[in-house]
N, C-alpha and C positions, 0 to 999 in steps of 0.2 A: 702922807698920810697915816699913821700908827693905827695900828691894830690892834691893841690891850686886851680882846677877847680869850679868854679860854672857854674849853671846857673840859672836863676832869671826866675823864669815859671808866666805866666796870664795871665786866659780864662775867659772874660765877652761877655758873645748874642753871635757873633760872629766870632767874634773874639779876638785871639790867641797869647800870646805877650812871645817871650822868646830872652833876655840880654844871652850870653858866656862873662862870665871873666876867667882870664886868659887862663893858653897855652893847647889849648884842636886839637886831632884831634880821630880818628877813635880809637885807640886802652884804651878810655876815653867818647864814647860818648854812650854807652847806654840809659844811663838819658835823651840826650837828645832824641834815638828813644821810652824809651817811652811811650815822655812828646807825642811826633808827631801823634803813638798809638791813645792817646787818642784823641790831635785834629780830629781825621780825626774818632774817634770814638762818640764824638761832632758834625760832619759836623759843625766846623766851614769855615767860609766865608774866612775868610781873617788872617795872618799869615806875623806879622812880627818876622824876627832875628833880633839882633843886635848885631854884633859881628865883635865892635868895636875897638871890647882891642885885636882881637887875627882876622890876616885878608885873610890866612891861613886854617883855617880852616874851612869854608864857599864848598869847594871847599870836600870839605873833609866831610860832609854832607850831600852835597847836589853829590853826585855820590853816597851813601852810600845807602840812602833816597830815592834815586832816583822814586821809587813808592807811593809814596809819594801820 
C-alpha cells in the first residue's frame, strides 16, 4: 500500500509550522510525533498546524500527543 501522506515542517526561532498533505491518521503519524518532540526540545512558543487537506486528522493527533 502506497503512503501518500506528507508532513511539511519548518522551525523558525520560537515558531514551528506543520502542514499535513494527504490522508493521515494514527497509523501513519510517527513523523508528526518526531516533529512534536523536536518542537518541545527547542522550546518553541508557538505551533501552527495546517490540516486543511484532512480535517479528521487533527483529532487523532491531538489525542495521541495530548501531553505535548
